C-alpha positions in Angstrom: 67.5 2.8 -23.4 65.6 -0.2 -22.9 65.9 -2.9 -25.3 62.0 -3.2 -25.9 61.9 0.8 -26.6 64.6 0.6 -29.3 62.5 -2.6 -31.0 59.3 -0.6 -30.9 60.8 3.0 -32.4 63.0 1.1 -35.1 60.2 -1.2 -36.0 57.8 1.6 -36.6 60.2 3.8 -38.2 61.3 1.3 -40.8 57.6 -0.3 -41.7 57.1 2.3 -44.1 60.3 2.0 -45.8 60.8 0.9 -49.3 60.7 -2.9 -49.7 63.7 -4.5 -51.1 63.8 -7.5 -53.7 63.3 -11.0 -52.6 63.1 -14.5 -54.4 59.4 -15.4 -55.4 58.0 -17.7 -58.1 57.8 -17.3 -61.9 54.6 -17.3 -63.8 55.0 -20.9 -64.6 55.1 -21.6 -60.7 58.8 -22.7 -60.4 60.9 -20.9 -57.9 62.9 -18.1 -59.1 66.7 -17.8 -58.3 67.3 -14.8 -55.9 68.7 -11.9 -57.5 72.3 -11.4 -56.8 73.3 -8.0 -55.1 76.5 -6.2 -55.2 78.3 -5.6 -52.1 79.7 -7.2 -49.1 76.6 -9.7 -47.8 75.6 -9.1 -44.2 72.7 -11.6 -43.7 70.8 -14.1 -46.1 67.2 -14.4 -45.7 65.9 -17.5 -47.4 68.7 -17.0 -50.0 68.0 -13.6 -50.7 70.9 -11.2 -49.4 70.7 -8.1 -47.4 74.2 -6.1 -47.9 75.9 -3.6 -45.8 75.1 -1.0 -48.6 71.5 -1.8 -47.6 72.1 -1.5 -44.1 74.1 1.5 -44.3 71.1 3.0 -46.4 68.5 2.2 -44.0 70.9 3.7 -41.0 71.1 7.0 -43.0 67.3 7.1 -43.8 66.4 7.2 -39.9 65.4 10.5 -38.5 68.2 12.5 -36.8 67.0 11.7 -33.3 67.1 7.9 -34.0 70.5 7.6 -35.4 72.5 7.7 -32.4 70.2 5.1 -30.7 70.5 3.0 -33.9 74.3 3.3 -34.3 75.0 1.3 -31.0 75.9 -2.5 -31.0 72.4 -2.9 -29.5 70.6 -0.6 -32.0 72.6 -2.1 -35.0 71.2 -5.6 -34.0 67.7 -4.4 -33.9 67.8 -2.5 -36.8 69.0 -5.5 -38.7 66.3 -7.7 -37.1 63.8 -5.4 -38.1 64.9 -5.5 -41.8 65.0 -9.4 -41.8 61.4 -9.5 -40.5 60.3 -7.1 -43.0 62.2 -9.1 -45.9 60.3 -12.4 -44.3 57.0 -10.5 -44.3 57.6 -9.4 -48.1 58.4 -12.7 -49.2 55.3 -14.4 -47.5 53.2 -11.5 -49.0 54.7 -12.7 -52.4 53.9 -16.3 -51.8 50.3 -15.2 -51.0 50.0 -13.3 -54.2 49.4 -9.9 -52.6 51.9 -8.1 -55.0 49.7 -9.3 -57.9 46.8 -7.4 -56.9 45.6 -4.6 -59.0 45.4 -2.2 -56.2 49.1 -3.0 -55.4 50.1 -2.3 -59.1 48.3 0.8 -58.9 49.8 2.1 -55.8 53.4 1.2 -57.0 52.9 3.0 -60.4 51.7 6.1 -58.7 54.5 5.9 -56.2 56.8 5.6 -59.0 55.6 8.6 -60.7 55.9 10.8 -57.8 59.2 9.6 -57.3 60.3 10.3 -60.8 58.5 13.7 -60.5 60.3 14.9 -57.3 63.7 13.9 -58.6 63.0 15.9 -61.7 61.9 19.0 -60.0 64.6 18.8 -57.7 67.2 18.7 -60.5 65.7 21.7 -62.2 65.3 23.7 -59.2 69.0 22.9 -58.1 70.3 23.8 -61.6 68.4 27.1 -61.8 68.0 28.5 -58.3 71.1 30.8 -57.7 71.4 33.5 -55.0 74.3 35.8 -55.3 76.0 37.3 -52.3 74.9 40.5 -53.9 71.3 39.7 -53.5 71.8 38.7 -49.9 73.8 41.8 -49.1 71.0 43.9 -50.6 68.3 42.2 -48.4 70.5 42.5 -45.1 70.7 46.3 -46.0 67.2 46.7 -46.3 66.3 44.6 -43.3 69.0 45.4 -40.7 66.5 46.1 -37.9 65.6 42.5 -38.3 69.0 41.4 -37.4 69.3 42.5 -33.8 69.4 40.3 -30.9 70.5 40.2 -27.2 73.8 38.6 -26.0 74.2 35.0 -27.6 76.4 32.0 -27.0 77.2 29.2 -29.6 77.4 25.9 -27.5 77.5 22.1 -28.1 76.4 19.3 -25.6 76.3 15.9 -25.0 73.0 14.3 -23.6 72.5 11.0 -22.0 69.9 9.3 -19.8 72.4 7.7 -17.4 74.1 9.7 -14.7 76.9 7.0 -14.6 77.7 7.4 -18.6 77.7 11.2 -18.0 80.3 10.8 -15.5 82.3 8.6 -17.6 82.3 10.9 -20.4 83.4 13.7 -18.3 86.4 11.6 -17.3 87.1 10.7 -20.9 86.9 14.6 -21.7 89.5 15.5 -18.9 91.7 12.8 -20.3 91.6 14.4 -23.6 88.9 12.9 -25.7 87.3 15.0 -28.4 84.1 16.3 -27.4 82.4 16.0 -30.9 83.3 12.3 -31.5 81.8 11.5 -27.9 78.7 13.5 -28.6 78.2 11.6 -32.1 79.0 8.3 -30.2 76.7 8.9 -27.0 74.6 11.8 -27.1 70.7 10.8 -27.7 69.8 14.4 -29.0 69.1 15.2 -32.6 72.2 17.4 -32.4 74.5 14.4 -32.0 75.1 14.2 -35.7 76.6 17.4 -35.6 78.8 16.8 -32.7 76.4 18.1 -30.4 76.4 21.6 -31.9 73.3 23.7 -31.1 74.2 26.7 -32.9 73.8 30.3 -31.7 70.9 31.0 -29.0 69.8 33.8 -26.7 68.5 33.6 -23.2 65.1 32.1 -23.2 65.8 29.4 -25.7 66.9 26.7 -23.4 65.4 25.2 -20.1 66.7 27.4 -17.4 69.0 24.8 -15.7 70.8 24.4 -19.0 71.0 28.2 -19.6 72.2 29.2 -15.8 75.5 26.9 -16.4 76.0 27.5 -20.2 75.8 31.3 -20.2 78.1 31.2 -17.2 81.0 29.2 -19.0 83.7 31.0 -20.9 84.4 30.6 -24.6 86.0 27.1 -24.8 85.0 26.1 -21.6 83.3 22.6 -20.9 80.8 22.2 -17.8 80.3 19.2 -15.7 77.2 17.3 -15.5 74.0 19.4 -15.8 70.7 17.7 -14.9 67.5 18.9 -16.6 64.2 17.2 -17.4 65.8 15.6 -20.4 68.6 14.0 -18.9 72.3 14.4 -18.1 74.0 17.1 -20.2 77.8 17.9 -20.6 78.2 21.6 -22.2 80.8 22.9 -24.4 80.7 27.1 -24.9 82.3 27.4 -28.5 81.4 31.0 -29.2 80.2 34.3 -27.6 78.7 37.5 -29.2 77.6 40.7 -27.3 74.0 42.1 -27.9 73.5 44.3 -30.8 73.2 44.0 -34.7 74.4 41.0 -36.1 77.0 41.4 -39.0 76.0 40.3 -42.5 78.4 37.3 -42.3 76.9 36.0 -39.1 73.5 36.0 -40.7 74.3 35.3 -44.2 73.1 31.8 -43.9 69.8 32.6 -42.3 69.1 35.3 -45.0 69.5 32.5 -47.7 67.5 30.4 -45.9 64.6 32.8 -46.3 65.1 33.9 -49.6 65.5 30.4 -51.1 61.9 29.3 -51.1 60.7 32.5 -53.0 63.5 31.8 -55.6 62.5 28.0 -55.8 58.7 29.0 -56.2 59.5 31.3 -59.1 61.4 28.6 -60.9 58.6 26.1 -60.3 56.0 28.4 -61.8 58.1 29.1 -64.6 58.6 25.5 -65.3 55.0 24.7 -65.1 54.1 27.5 -67.6 57.1 26.3 -70.1 56.1 22.6 -69.8 52.5 23.3 -70.6 53.2 25.3 -73.6 54.4 22.2 -75.6 51.4 20.1 -74.4 48.1 19.1 -75.7 45.8 19.7 -73.0 42.0 18.8 -73.5 40.0 19.0 -70.4 36.5 17.6 -70.7 34.5 20.4 -68.8 31.2 18.2 -68.8 33.0 15.4 -66.8 34.5 18.1 -64.4 31.2 19.4 -63.6 30.0 16.0 -62.8 32.4 15.2 -60.2 31.8 15.3 -56.4 31.9 18.6 -54.5 30.2 22.2 -54.6 30.0 22.1 -58.4 28.1 18.8 -58.5 25.9 20.1 -55.9 25.2 23.1 -57.8 24.5 21.3 -60.8 22.0 18.8 -59.2 20.4 21.0 -56.5 18.3 19.5 -53.9 14.4 19.6 -54.2 12.8 22.5 -52.8 11.4 22.0 -49.0 7.8 23.0 -48.5 7.2 26.1 -46.4 7.2 25.2 -42.7 3.7 25.1 -41.2 2.7 27.2 -37.8 2.6 24.1 -36.0 6.2 23.0 -37.1 7.3 26.7 -36.0 
């Protein structure tokens, strides 16, 4: 991938990330010493450190489809450069007093409140939401007709843009290299983080060129280079199962994913009710009615218009 493309994508992705600390001025106007950060220093920006831990957090926070791109020598340099530029922008913004504005203070406080509430809800939901195997089995038994499918295969792939690189990967695989490791290293697909694993799929889920080769492979067999509109693929089939009703074990995780949201909503509703019981809440109805929207329009209707004259008709 071209250098300017990596720069653009990483820059856009990181521009909304949380800003790190930087040195600034005290209320008296003297320069404050930069805060010391724990961990191995990767780069210093006007005396403030960006650590290896900071960098790894940025890398982990990227969307799955960007991680393989950023986890290359060139990608790491661009990611670090973006962090450095962001730090410089933050330092300059502080010098200009942007961080002292009431608008920024309000937004920071609102963001802090949201982050704390989200963390609290996540903790409570994880503590209280439990789905037993018995519940999952009951759901399966009551909905067996929903778990039928045609013949399926489970496959992994390595997707690259360059045919020459694809040829080199095929050569490495024939020499005994690990497919999953090569997928993590080279593949530009979002499945790269999982070693290229695409999971189970039936015919009709993939582009025709890919499917034709994948469904023709034996379990454990690896293809040569397969070209599609997305680039150059190397495919490995890791499982096969015939058409028919899927077993409980095969769809257990699928059922859990379907059941969990309802469970989480139940916990959230109960939490809302419980937390309100111990609170004093006084709604100012007159103020509420005066707010914008339909209620305000109803409270202050527009003057009646005179009837249209024959000429107007």
